[in-house]
C-alpha positions as a Markdown table, in Angstrom:
| # | Residue | x | y | z |
|---|---|---|---|---|
| 1 | Unk | -9.1 | -9.0 | -35.6 |
| 2 | Unk | -12.1 | -10.3 | -35.6 |
| 3 | Unk | -11.7 | -12.4 | -32.9 |
| 4 | Unk | -11.0 | -9.5 | -30.4 |
| 5 | Unk | -14.0 | -7.7 | -31.7 |
| 6 | Unk | -15.9 | -10.3 | -30.5 |
| 7 | Unk | -14.3 | -10.9 | -27.2 |
| 8 | Unk | -14.2 | -7.2 | -26.5 |
| 9 | Unk | -18.3 | -7.3 | -27.3 |
| 10 | Unk | -18.6 | -10.3 | -24.8 |
| 11 | Unk | -16.8 | -8.7 | -22.3 |
| 12 | Unk | -19.1 | -5.8 | -22.6 |
| 13 | Unk | -22.0 | -8.1 | -22.6 |
| 14 | Unk | -21.0 | -10.0 | -19.5 |
| 15 | Unk | -19.9 | -6.8 | -18.0 |
| 16 | Unk | -23.7 | -5.7 | -18.2 |
| 17 | Unk | -25.1 | -8.8 | -17.6 |
| 18 | Unk | -23.1 | -9.0 | -14.0 |
| 19 | Unk | -24.4 | -5.7 | -13.0 |
| 20 | Unk | -28.1 | -6.1 | -13.7 |
| 21 | Unk | -27.5 | -10.0 | -11.9 |
| 22 | Unk | -25.8 | -8.2 | -9.3 |
| 23 | Unk | -28.6 | -5.8 | -8.7 |
| 24 | Unk | -31.2 | -8.9 | -9.2 |
| 25 | Unk | -29.6 | -11.0 | -6.7 |
| 26 | Unk | -29.9 | -8.5 | -3.8 |
| 27 | Unk | -34.2 | -8.8 | -4.0 |
| 28 | Unk | -34.8 | -11.8 | -5.7 |
| 29 | Unk | -35.6 | -14.8 | -3.6 |
| 30 | Unk | -35.8 | -18.3 | -5.4 |
| 31 | Unk | -38.4 | -20.0 | -6.3 |
| 32 | Unk | -37.6 | -23.8 | -5.5 |
| 33 | Unk | -39.1 | -25.9 | -2.8 |
| 34 | Unk | -36.5 | -27.4 | -0.3 |
| 35 | Unk | -37.3 | -29.5 | 2.6 |
| 36 | Unk | -37.2 | -28.9 | 6.1 |
| 37 | Unk | -34.3 | -30.9 | 6.4 |
| 38 | Unk | -32.6 | -29.1 | 4.1 |
| 39 | Unk | -32.8 | -26.0 | 5.1 |
| 40 | Unk | -31.9 | -27.4 | 8.4 |
| 41 | Unk | -28.7 | -28.5 | 7.1 |
| 42 | Unk | -27.9 | -25.3 | 5.4 |
| 43 | Unk | -28.4 | -22.9 | 8.5 |
| 44 | Unk | -26.1 | -25.7 | 10.3 |
| 45 | Unk | -23.8 | -24.8 | 7.6 |
| 46 | Unk | -23.9 | -20.9 | 7.8 |
| 47 | Unk | -23.9 | -21.1 | 11.2 |
| 48 | Unk | -21.0 | -22.9 | 11.8 |
| 49 | Unk | -19.4 | -20.2 | 9.3 |
| 50 | Unk | -20.4 | -17.5 | 11.2 |
| 51 | Unk | -18.8 | -19.1 | 14.5 |
| 52 | Unk | -15.3 | -18.6 | 13.2 |
| 53 | Unk | -15.9 | -15.1 | 12.4 |
| 54 | Unk | -15.1 | -15.4 | 8.7 |
| 55 | Unk | -17.6 | -13.0 | 6.5 |
| 56 | Unk | -17.7 | -12.8 | 2.7 |
| 57 | Unk | -19.3 | -10.0 | 0.6 |
| 58 | Unk | -18.6 | -7.1 | -1.9 |
| 59 | Unk | -20.0 | -4.9 | -4.2 |
| 60 | Unk | -20.8 | -4.0 | -7.9 |
| 61 | Unk | -19.8 | -0.9 | -9.1 |
| 62 | Unk | -20.6 | 0.7 | -12.6 |
| 63 | Unk | -21.1 | 3.9 | -14.4 |
| 64 | Unk | -21.0 | 6.1 | -17.2 |
| 65 | Unk | -19.2 | 9.3 | -18.5 |
| 66 | Unk | -20.6 | 11.8 | -21.1 |
| 67 | Unk | -17.4 | 13.9 | -22.2 |
| 68 | Unk | -18.3 | 16.2 | -25.1 |
| 69 | Unk | -14.9 | 17.1 | -26.3 |
| 70 | Unk | -13.3 | 13.1 | -26.1 |
| 71 | Unk | -10.9 | 11.7 | -28.6 |
| 72 | Unk | -10.2 | 8.2 | -28.9 |
| 73 | Unk | -13.0 | 7.1 | -25.9 |
| 74 | Unk | -11.0 | 8.3 | -23.2 |
| 75 | Unk | -11.0 | 11.4 | -20.8 |
| 76 | Unk | -7.7 | 12.5 | -20.9 |
| 77 | Unk | -5.5 | 11.6 | -17.6 |
| 78 | Unk | -8.3 | 11.1 | -15.5 |
| 79 | Unk | -8.2 | 7.6 | -14.5 |
| 80 | Unk | -10.8 | 4.8 | -13.1 |
| 81 | Unk | -14.2 | 6.3 | -14.5 |
| 82 | Unk | -11.7 | 7.0 | -18.1 |
| 83 | Unk | -13.9 | 5.8 | -20.6 |
| 84 | Unk | -16.0 | 8.6 | -22.5 |
| 85 | Unk | -19.3 | 8.0 | -23.8 |
| 86 | Unk | -20.0 | 4.4 | -22.8 |
| 87 | Unk | -21.0 | 2.2 | -19.7 |
| 88 | Unk | -17.7 | 0.7 | -18.0 |
| 89 | Unk | -18.2 | -2.0 | -15.1 |
| 90 | Unk | -15.7 | -0.5 | -12.7 |
| 91 | Unk | -15.6 | -2.9 | -9.8 |
| 92 | Unk | -17.2 | -6.5 | -9.3 |
| 93 | Unk | -15.3 | -7.0 | -6.0 |
| 94 | Unk | -15.8 | -10.1 | -3.8 |
| 95 | Unk | -13.8 | -10.6 | -0.5 |
| 96 | Unk | -13.3 | -13.1 | 2.0 |
| 97 | Unk | -12.2 | -12.0 | 5.6 |
| 98 | Unk | -12.0 | -13.0 | 9.1 |
| 99 | Unk | -11.8 | -9.7 | 10.9 |
| 100 | Unk | -9.3 | -9.1 | 13.7 |
| 101 | Unk | -10.1 | -6.6 | 16.7 |
| 102 | Unk | -8.1 | -3.9 | 18.0 |
| 103 | Unk | -8.2 | -3.9 | 21.8 |
| 104 | Unk | -8.8 | -6.3 | 24.7 |
| 105 | Unk | -7.1 | -9.2 | 26.0 |
| 106 | Unk | -5.9 | -12.5 | 23.9 |
| 107 | Unk | -4.5 | -12.7 | 20.8 |
| 108 | Unk | -6.7 | -12.8 | 17.5 |
| 109 | Unk | -5.9 | -14.2 | 14.2 |
| 110 | Unk | -7.3 | -13.3 | 10.9 |
| 111 | Unk | -6.8 | -12.3 | 7.2 |
| 112 | Unk | -8.4 | -10.7 | 4.2 |
| 113 | Unk | -8.4 | -11.6 | 0.5 |
| 114 | Unk | -10.1 | -9.4 | -2.5 |
| 115 | Unk | -11.1 | -10.2 | -5.9 |
| 116 | Unk | -11.9 | -7.5 | -8.1 |
| 117 | Unk | -13.0 | -7.9 | -12.0 |
| 118 | Unk | -13.7 | -4.8 | -13.9 |
| 119 | Unk | -12.0 | -1.8 | -15.7 |
| 120 | Unk | -10.2 | -0.3 | -12.3 |
| 121 | Unk | -8.4 | -3.4 | -12.7 |
| 122 | Unk | -5.4 | -2.1 | -14.5 |
| 123 | Unk | -5.3 | 0.6 | -12.2 |
| 124 | Unk | -5.1 | -1.7 | -8.7 |
| 125 | Unk | -3.2 | -3.9 | -10.1 |
| 126 | Unk | 1.0 | -4.6 | -8.8 |
| 127 | Unk | 2.3 | -2.8 | -11.5 |
| 128 | Unk | 5.0 | -1.4 | -9.3 |
| 129 | Unk | 7.9 | -3.3 | -11.6 |
| 130 | Unk | 7.2 | -1.0 | -14.8 |
| 131 | Unk | 7.7 | -2.1 | -18.2 |
| 132 | Unk | 10.7 | 0.2 | -18.1 |
| 133 | Unk | 13.2 | 0.8 | -15.7 |
| 134 | Unk | 12.2 | 4.2 | -14.1 |
| 135 | Unk | 16.4 | 5.1 | -14.0 |
| 136 | Unk | 17.9 | 4.2 | -17.2 |
| 137 | Unk | 14.7 | 3.0 | -19.7 |
| 138 | Unk | 15.7 | -0.5 | -20.2 |
| 139 | Unk | 13.1 | -2.7 | -21.0 |
| 140 | Unk | 11.7 | -5.0 | -18.9 |
| 141 | Unk | 10.1 | -8.1 | -19.8 |
| 142 | Unk | 9.1 | -10.2 | -16.8 |
| 143 | Unk | 7.5 | -7.6 | -14.2 |
| 144 | Unk | 6.1 | -10.5 | -12.0 |
| 145 | Unk | 3.2 | -13.0 | -12.0 |
| 146 | Unk | 0.8 | -11.9 | -9.4 |
| 147 | Unk | -1.9 | -10.3 | -10.9 |
| 148 | Unk | -0.6 | -8.6 | -14.0 |
| 149 | Unk | -1.5 | -11.3 | -16.8 |
| 150 | Unk | -4.7 | -13.2 | -15.4 |
| 151 | Unk | -6.7 | -12.2 | -18.1 |
| 152 | Unk | -8.5 | -9.9 | -20.6 |
| 153 | Unk | -6.1 | -7.9 | -22.6 |
| 154 | Unk | -7.9 | -8.6 | -25.8 |
| 155 | Unk | -10.7 | -6.5 | -24.6 |
| 156 | Unk | -8.7 | -3.7 | -24.0 |
| 157 | Unk | -10.5 | -2.4 | -20.8 |
| 158 | Unk | -11.4 | -5.2 | -18.4 |
| 159 | Unk | -8.9 | -7.0 | -16.4 |
| 160 | Unk | -8.7 | -8.9 | -13.1 |
| 161 | Unk | -6.8 | -7.9 | -10.0 |
| 162 | Unk | -5.9 | -9.3 | -6.6 |
| 163 | Unk | -5.5 | -6.1 | -4.8 |
| 164 | Unk | -5.4 | -7.8 | -1.5 |
| 165 | Unk | -4.1 | -11.0 | 0.5 |
| 166 | Unk | -2.8 | -10.9 | 4.0 |
| 167 | Unk | -2.7 | -12.3 | 7.1 |
| 168 | Unk | -3.3 | -10.4 | 11.0 |
| 169 | Unk | -2.4 | -10.8 | 14.1 |
| 170 | Unk | -3.7 | -9.0 | 16.9 |
| 171 | Unk | -1.1 | -9.0 | 19.8 |
| 172 | Unk | -2.1 | -7.9 | 23.3 |
| 173 | Unk | 0.7 | -5.7 | 24.5 |
| 174 | Unk | 0.7 | -2.5 | 25.7 |
| 175 | Unk | -2.8 | -1.0 | 24.2 |
| 176 | Unk | -2.9 | -3.7 | 21.6 |
| 177 | Unk | -1.0 | -4.2 | 18.6 |
| 178 | Unk | -2.3 | -5.5 | 14.9 |
| 179 | Unk | 0.1 | -6.6 | 12.4 |
| 180 | Unk | -0.8 | -7.5 | 8.9 |
| 181 | Unk | 1.6 | -9.7 | 6.2 |
| 182 | Unk | 0.9 | -9.4 | 3.0 |
| 183 | Unk | -0.5 | -7.6 | 0.5 |
| 184 | Unk | -2.8 | -4.7 | 1.1 |
| 185 | Unk | -4.2 | -1.4 | 0.2 |
| 186 | Unk | -1.8 | 1.7 | 1.1 |
| 187 | Unk | -3.2 | 3.8 | 4.2 |
| 188 | Unk | -2.3 | 7.1 | 2.6 |
| 189 | Unk | -4.1 | 9.7 | 1.5 |
| 190 | Unk | -7.9 | 10.2 | 1.7 |
| 191 | Unk | -9.5 | 8.8 | -1.3 |
| 192 | Unk | -8.5 | 5.0 | -2.0 |
| 193 | Unk | -9.6 | 2.5 | -4.6 |
| 194 | Unk | -12.4 | 0.3 | -3.1 |
| 195 | Unk | -15.7 | 2.3 | -4.8 |
| 196 | Unk | -17.8 | 2.2 | -1.6 |
| 197 | Unk | -15.0 | 4.3 | 0.2 |
| 198 | Unk | -15.4 | 7.5 | -1.9 |
| 199 | Unk | -17.7 | 10.3 | -2.3 |
| 200 | Unk | -17.2 | 10.7 | -6.1 |
| 201 | Unk | -17.2 | 8.7 | -9.1 |
| 202 | Unk | -13.5 | 10.1 | -10.5 |
| 203 | Unk | -10.8 | 10.8 | -8.2 |
| 204 | Unk | -8.2 | 13.6 | -7.4 |
| 205 | Unk | -4.7 | 14.1 | -9.4 |
| 206 | Unk | -3.1 | 13.3 | -5.8 |
| 207 | Unk | -4.4 | 9.7 | -5.7 |
| 208 | Unk | -4.6 | 9.0 | -9.1 |
| 209 | Unk | -0.7 | 9.7 | -9.6 |
| 210 | Unk | 0.9 | 10.9 | -6.6 |
| 211 | Unk | 0.0 | 7.9 | -4.0 |
| 212 | Unk | 0.7 | 4.2 | -4.2 |
| 213 | Unk | -2.3 | 2.4 | -4.3 |
| 214 | Unk | -1.4 | -1.2 | -2.9 |
| 215 | Unk | 1.5 | -2.5 | -1.0 |
| 216 | Unk | 3.3 | -5.9 | -0.6 |
| 217 | Unk | 5.1 | -6.4 | 3.1 |
| 218 | Unk | 4.5 | -5.8 | 6.9 |
| 219 | Unk | 2.5 | -3.1 | 8.5 |
| 220 | Unk | 1.7 | -2.3 | 12.1 |
| 221 | Unk | -0.7 | -0.4 | 14.0 |
| 222 | Unk | -0.5 | 0.6 | 17.5 |
| 223 | Unk | -3.2 | 2.7 | 19.6 |
| 224 | Unk | -1.0 | 5.1 | 21.8 |
| 225 | Unk | -3.9 | 6.2 | 23.8 |
| 226 | Unk | -7.3 | 8.4 | 23.1 |
| 227 | Unk | -5.8 | 10.8 | 21.0 |
| 228 | Unk | -2.8 | 9.0 | 19.1 |
| 229 | Unk | -2.4 | 6.3 | 16.7 |
| 230 | Unk | 0.8 | 5.3 | 14.9 |
| 231 | Unk | 1.7 | 3.0 | 12.1 |
| 232 | Unk | 4.5 | 1.5 | 10.8 |
| 233 | Unk | 6.2 | -1.3 | 8.7 |
| 234 | Unk | 8.5 | -2.4 | 6.0 |
| 235 | Unk | 7.4 | -2.5 | 2.0 |
| 236 | Unk | 9.0 | -4.0 | -1.2 |
| 237 | Unk | 8.7 | -6.0 | -4.0 |
| 238 | Unk | 8.6 | -3.0 | -6.4 |
| 239 | Unk | 11.4 | -1.5 | -8.5 |
| 240 | Unk | 9.4 | 2.1 | -7.7 |
| 241 | Unk | 10.4 | 2.4 | -4.1 |
| 242 | Unk | 7.8 | 0.2 | -2.5 |
| 243 | Unk | 4.8 | 0.9 | -4.4 |
| 244 | Unk | 2.3 | -1.5 | -6.0 |
| 245 | Unk | 4.9 | -4.3 | -5.5 |
| 246 | Unk | 4.0 | -7.9 | -5.9 |
| 247 | Unk | 5.8 | -11.2 | -4.3 |
| 248 | Unk | 8.4 | -12.5 | -7.0 |
| 249 | Unk | 10.1 | -9.6 | -8.2 |
| 250 | Unk | 12.2 | -6.9 | -6.2 |
| 251 | Unk | 11.8 | -8.8 | -2.9 |
| 252 | Unk | 15.8 | -7.6 | -1.8 |
| 253 | Unk | 14.3 | -4.1 | -2.0 |
| 254 | Unk | 13.0 | -3.1 | 0.9 |
| 255 | Unk | 11.7 | 0.5 | 2.3 |
| 256 | Unk | 9.6 | 1.9 | 5.2 |
| 257 | Unk | 6.2 | 3.1 | 5.5 |
| 258 | Unk | 4.9 | 4.7 | 8.4 |
| 259 | Unk | 2.3 | 7.8 | 9.7 |
| 260 | Unk | 0.7 | 9.5 | 12.9 |
| 261 | Unk | -3.0 | 10.4 | 13.8 |
| 262 | Unk | -4.1 | 12.8 | 16.1 |
| 263 | Unk | -8.0 | 12.5 | 16.9 |
| 264 | Unk | -9.4 | 15.1 | 19.3 |
| 265 | Unk | -11.5 | 14.3 | 22.3 |
| 266 | Unk | -14.9 | 14.7 | 21.1 |
| 267 | Unk | -13.5 | 12.4 | 17.8 |
| 268 | Unk | -14.3 | 15.3 | 15.1 |
| 269 | Unk | -11.3 | 16.4 | 13.9 |
| 270 | Unk | -8.2 | 14.4 | 13.1 |
| 271 | Unk | -4.8 | 15.3 | 11.7 |
| 272 | Unk | -2.9 | 12.7 | 9.8 |
| 273 | Unk | 0.8 | 12.6 | 8.7 |
| 274 | Unk | 2.2 | 9.2 | 6.8 |
| 275 | Unk | 4.5 | 8.6 | 3.8 |
| 276 | Unk | 7.0 | 6.3 | 2.4 |
| 277 | Unk | 10.6 | 6.1 | 1.8 |
| 278 | Unk | 13.1 | 3.6 | 0.1 |
| 279 | Unk | 15.5 | 2.9 | -2.6 |
| 280 | Unk | 14.0 | 3.0 | -6.2 |
| 281 | Unk | 15.0 | -0.9 | -6.9 |
| 282 | Unk | 17.7 | -3.2 | -6.5 |
| 283 | Unk | 19.4 | -1.6 | -9.8 |
| 284 | Unk | 19.7 | 1.8 | -8.3 |
| 285 | Unk | 20.0 | 3.0 | -4.8 |
| 286 | Unk | 18.3 | 6.7 | -5.7 |
| 287 | Unk | 15.5 | 7.6 | -3.2 |
| 288 | Unk | 12.0 | 7.2 | -3.4 |
| 289 | Unk | 9.1 | 8.5 | -1.4 |
| 290 | Unk | 6.5 | 10.8 | -0.6 |
| 291 | Unk | 4.3 | 11.9 | 2.2 |
| 292 | Unk | 0.6 | 12.8 | 2.8 |
| 293 | Unk | -1.1 | 15.3 | 5.0 |
| 294 | Unk | -5.1 | 14.7 | 5.6 |
| 295 | Unk | -6.9 | 16.9 | 8.1 |
| 296 | Unk | -10.2 | 16.1 | 8.7 |
| 297 | Unk | -13.2 | 18.1 | 10.8 |
| 298 | Unk | -16.7 | 17.9 | 11.4 |
| 299 | Unk | -18.5 | 20.9 | 11.6 |
| 300 | Unk | -21.7 | 19.6 | 12.7 |
| 301 | Unk | -23.0 | 16.4 | 12.7 |
| 302 | Unk | -24.0 | 17.2 | 8.3 |
| 303 | Unk | -21.0 | 19.2 | 7.3 |
| 304 | Unk | -17.8 | 17.9 | 6.7 |
| 305 | Unk | -14.6 | 19.5 | 5.5 |
| 306 | Unk | -11.1 | 17.4 | 4.3 |
| 307 | Unk | -7.8 | 19.0 | 3.6 |
| 308 | Unk | -5.4 | 17.0 | 1.9 |
| 309 | Unk | -1.6 | 17.5 | 0.7 |
| 310 | Unk | 0.8 | 15.5 | -1.1 |
| 311 | Unk | 4.5 | 15.7 | -1.9 |
| 312 | Unk | 6.6 | 13.2 | -3.9 |
| 313 | Unk | 10.1 | 12.5 | -4.9 |
| 314 | Unk | 11.7 | 10.1 | -7.4 |
| 315 | Unk | 15.4 | 10.7 | -7.7 |
| 316 | Unk | 17.5 | 10.1 | -11.0 |
| 317 | Unk | 14.9 | 8.9 | -13.1 |
| 318 | Unk | 14.7 | 9.0 | -17.1 |
| 319 | Unk | 12.1 | 11.3 | -18.2 |
| 320 | Unk | 10.0 | 10.9 | -21.4 |
| 321 | Unk | 8.0 | 14.0 | -22.4 |
| 322 | Unk | 7.6 | 16.6 | -24.6 |
| 323 | Unk | 9.9 | 18.8 | -22.9 |
| 324 | Unk | 12.4 | 16.4 | -21.4 |
| 325 | Unk | 13.0 | 13.6 | -23.6 |
| 326 | Unk | 15.9 | 10.8 | -22.4 |
| 327 | Unk | 16.8 | 13.5 | -19.6 |
| 328 | Unk | 18.0 | 12.3 | -15.9 |
| 329 | Unk | 17.0 | 14.2 | -13.1 |
| 330 | Unk | 15.3 | 14.2 | -10.0 |
| 331 | Unk | 11.7 | 14.4 | -10.2 |
| 332 | Unk | 8.9 | 15.9 | -8.1 |
| 333 | Unk | 5.1 | 16.5 | -7.8 |
| 334 | Unk | 3.1 | 17.9 | -5.2 |
| 335 | Unk | -0.7 | 19.2 | -4.9 |
| 336 | Unk | -3.6 | 20.6 | -2.5 |
| 337 | Unk | -7.1 | 19.1 | -2.7 |
| 338 | Unk | -10.2 | 20.2 | -0.3 |
| 339 | Unk | -13.4 | 17.8 | -0.1 |
| 340 | Unk | -16.8 | 19.5 | 1.5 |
| 341 | Unk | -19.9 | 17.4 | 2.3 |
| 342 | Unk | -22.7 | 18.2 | 3.5 |
| 343 | Unk | -26.1 | 15.7 | 4.5 |
| 344 | Unk | -29.3 | 16.8 | 3.5 |
| 345 | Unk | -30.5 | 13.7 | 4.8 |
| 346 | Unk | -29.5 | 10.4 | 6.1 |
| 347 | Unk | -30.4 | 9.4 | 2.3 |
| 348 | Unk | -29.0 | 12.1 | 0.7 |
| 349 | Unk | -25.4 | 14.2 | 0.4 |
| 350 | Unk | -24.0 | 16.9 | -1.7 |
| 351 | Unk | -20.0 | 17.7 | -1.8 |
| 352 | Unk | -17.7 | 19.2 | -3.9 |
| 353 | Unk | -14.0 | 18.4 | -4.7 |
| 354 | Unk | -11.4 | 21.3 | -5.7 |
| 355 | Unk | -7.5 | 20.3 | -6.5 |
| 356 | Unk | -4.4 | 21.9 | -7.6 |
| 357 | Unk | -1.7 | 19.5 | -8.4 |
| 358 | Unk | 1.9 | 19.9 | -9.7 |
| 359 | Unk | 3.6 | 17.3 | -12.3 |
| 360 | Unk | 6.8 | 19.3 | -12.2 |
| 361 | Unk | 8.7 | 17.7 | -14.4 |
| 362 | Unk | 6.2 | 15.7 | -16.7 |
| 363 | Unk | 7.1 | 12.2 | -14.8 |
| 364 | Unk | 3.6 | 11.5 | -13.4 |
| 365 | Unk | 0.8 | 12.4 | -15.2 |
| 366 | Unk | 0.3 | 10.7 | -19.0 |
| 367 | Unk | -2.9 | 11.0 | -20.9 |
| 368 | Unk | -4.8 | 8.9 | -21.3 |
| 369 | Unk | -3.7 | 7.0 | -18.1 |
| 370 | Unk | -5.1 | 3.6 | -19.3 |
| 371 | Unk | -3.2 | 3.8 | -22.2 |
| 372 | Unk | 0.3 | 4.3 | -20.5 |
| 373 | Unk | -0.2 | 1.8 | -17.8 |
| 374 | Unk | -1.3 | -0.7 | -20.4 |
| 375 | Unk | 2.3 | 0.1 | -22.6 |
| 376 | Unk | 4.6 | -3.1 | -22.7 |
| 377 | Unk | 8.4 | -3.3 | -23.0 |
| 378 | Unk | 8.2 | -3.4 | -26.7 |
| 379 | Unk | 6.5 | 0.2 | -26.5 |
| 380 | Unk | 2.9 | -0.7 | -27.1 |
| 381 | Unk | -0.5 | -0.8 | -25.6 |
| 382 | Unk | -3.0 | -3.1 | -25.4 |
| 383 | Unk | -5.6 | -0.4 | -24.5 |
| 384 | Unk | -5.5 | 1.3 | -27.7 |
| 385 | Unk | -6.2 | -0.2 | -31.2 |
| 386 | Unk | -5.2 | 2.7 | -33.2 |
| 387 | Unk | -1.4 | 3.2 | -31.9 |
| 388 | Unk | -1.9 | 5.5 | -29.2 |
| 389 | Unk | 0.6 | 6.4 | -27.0 |
| 390 | Unk | 0.3 | 8.1 | -23.5 |
| 391 | Unk | 1.9 | 11.6 | -24.1 |
| 392 | Unk | 3.3 | 14.2 | -21.0 |
| 393 | Unk | 4.8 | 17.5 | -20.0 |
| 394 | Unk | 5.8 | 19.4 | -17.2 |
| 395 | Unk | 2.1 | 21.4 | -16.1 |
| 396 | Unk | -0.4 | 22.3 | -13.0 |
| 397 | Unk | -3.6 | 20.4 | -13.2 |
| 398 | Unk | -6.6 | 21.9 | -11.7 |
| 399 | Unk | -9.9 | 20.0 | -11.1 |
| 400 | Unk | -13.2 | 20.9 | -9.5 |
| 401 | Unk | -15.9 | 18.5 | -9.2 |
| 402 | Unk | -19.7 | 18.7 | -7.7 |
| 403 | Unk | -21.6 | 15.8 | -6.9 |
| 404 | Unk | -24.2 | 13.8 | -4.7 |
| 405 | Unk | -24.5 | 10.6 | -3.0 |
| 406 | Unk | -28.2 | 9.3 | -2.9 |
| 407 | Unk | -30.0 | 6.4 | -1.2 |
| 408 | Unk | -32.6 | 6.1 | -3.9 |
| 409 | Unk | -34.6 | 3.3 | -1.8 |
| 410 | Unk | -34.3 | 4.8 | 1.3 |
| 411 | Unk | -35.8 | 8.0 | -0.1 |
| 412 | Unk | -38.8 | 6.2 | -2.1 |
| 413 | Unk | -39.1 | 3.9 | 1.4 |
| 414 | Unk | -39.1 | 0.6 | -1.1 |
| 415 | Unk | -39.0 | -2.3 | 0.8 |
| 416 | Unk | -36.2 | -4.3 | -1.2 |
| 417 | Unk | -33.8 | -4.9 | 1.7 |
| 418 | Unk | -31.0 | -5.6 | -0.9 |
| 419 | Unk | -31.3 | -2.7 | -2.5 |
| 420 | Unk | -31.2 | -0.4 | 0.5 |
| 421 | Unk | -27.3 | 0.0 | 0.3 |
| 422 | Unk | -27.7 | 1.1 | -3.1 |
| 423 | Unk | -25.7 | 4.5 | -3.8 |
| 424 | Unk | -26.4 | 6.5 | -6.9 |
| 425 | Unk | -23.6 | 9.3 | -7.8 |
| 426 | Unk | -24.5 | 11.9 | -10.4 |
| 427 | Unk | -21.3 | 14.0 | -10.9 |
| 428 | Unk | -19.9 | 17.1 | -12.5 |
| 429 | Unk | -16.2 | 17.6 | -13.0 |
| 430 | Unk | -13.7 | 20.2 | -15.1 |
| 431 | Unk | -10.5 | 19.9 | -15.8 |
| 432 | Unk | -7.8 | 22.3 | -16.8 |
| 433 | Unk | -4.0 | 22.0 | -17.4 |
| 434 | Unk | -1.0 | 24.8 | -17.9 |
| 435 | Unk | 2.0 | 23.7 | -19.1 |
| 436 | Unk | 5.0 | 25.3 | -16.8 |
| 437 | Unk | 7.1 | 25.8 | -19.9 |
| 438 | Unk | 6.6 | 28.2 | -23.0 |
| 439 | Unk | 8.0 | 26.3 | -25.4 |
| 440 | Unk | 6.3 | 25.1 | -28.7 |
| 441 | Unk | 6.5 | 21.4 | -27.6 |
| 442 | Unk | 5.0 | 22.1 | -23.8 |
| 443 | Unk | 2.1 | 24.5 | -25.4 |
| 444 | Unk | 1.2 | 21.8 | -27.8 |
| 445 | Unk | 0.3 | 19.6 | -25.0 |
| 446 | Unk | -3.7 | 19.4 | -25.0 |
| 447 | Unk | -4.8 | 16.1 | -23.1 |
| 448 | Unk | -8.0 | 16.7 | -23.2 |
| 449 | Unk | -9.7 | 15.6 | -26.3 |
| 450 | Unk | -6.9 | 18.1 | -28.0 |
| 451 | Unk | -7.9 | 20.9 | -25.7 |
| 452 | Unk | -6.3 | 22.2 | -22.6 |
| 453 | Unk | -9.8 | 22.0 | -20.3 |
| 454 | Unk | -12.7 | 19.3 | -20.8 |
| 455 | Unk | -16.0 | 18.9 | -18.7 |
| 456 | Unk | -17.5 | 15.6 | -17.6 |
| 457 | Unk | -21.1 | 14.5 | -16.6 |
| 458 | Unk | -21.1 | 11.0 | -14.9 |
| 459 | Unk | -23.3 | 9.1 | -13.2 |
| 460 | Unk | -22.6 | 5.8 | -11.6 |
| 461 | Unk | -24.0 | 3.3 | -8.9 |
| 462 | Unk | -22.5 | 1.1 | -6.0 |
| 463 | Unk | -24.6 | -1.9 | -4.7 |
| 464 | Unk | -23.0 | -3.7 | -1.6 |
| 465 | Unk | -23.7 | -7.0 | -1.1 |
């Protein structure tokens, strides 16, 4: 136990240090003296790398959430920003890529690989082969060797994920076809895992529990004309219908992914329909899939609206909640969320997100989410040091979030170039749950620190580099 406590402290110390280091690296110049020959060699090497089109970069992202009603240090079923009343380094992400063109003549080849360290790793790993078979409950000790066991289980919160590793080719066929092969983030939905792509610190239930995070497979994108683009591909490596798959398990179980996007002539309005569909696994041919509808509209150059609807299906799954325990049935989940953003200045935006999400059968949403994700085939979770396990019930979840994005150094006109993209995001979030059944077991479901609702006050920062 002493070793675990020391490791935990070390991880937190490293996490805080990395955040400070990342901030300083963007602003501090080395004071060592180099010769003109050294500079010339270095510049030549950098120019040679640039000429290949290969780029490297990343971001560092961390924050803290105050939860006045927390139990056991978690924010109920809220994931990603799930740690109550303490700092968490969510994402230290590095990427290496050669971007591929999307139009024109001539073939083009590229790739991308991402490495992520932080508390978000557990939600981003290739966990599509769960610790228990979703159809019969059989324990599964071997879940694959992609990124589930790289490091840090003893810390209970930190880990490593390899969320992307793919090759991409552009073929000059028709208007141009892009095809990626490997492991990549899902194109489905509105919110995504990479912190710089999102307005809020926390995520909507639709993103957390209603959609996949990553896929392993092949995905093609084609521009039909100015208004329409289509995507289609095949996904596998997963015991949950092609969601969050890896490279060495369930590679005989292949499903489909596809979508269509319409964009108006002025580029201010778009509508996307996308989804997945597959047999659940090689052990069970029952259907697993979902679809997502995303509407975007820009009323003015400063005013943005997003509406989203998700609906998911998983047939013949074994339920394990306080209403359906050991019951096999068809599960569904669905919801609607809306986002509204307004740019007060080029450096300051405000926004609000409102959501309703129904986990009709108590199959998708568990609290705490991290504890459930970290539960192994023996039924114990390394994310809890008090024997805590995730709980669920068929329920409606409601959430409203207000927040801001502030490029502080732009506003203050500070001349530190590396800090110009520093984004500070204060958020206030309210959650509530209403059980769908009137039984004593269902009414006892209080996932927010023993309550049916909670309010969270958070602040985080993102620094791209």
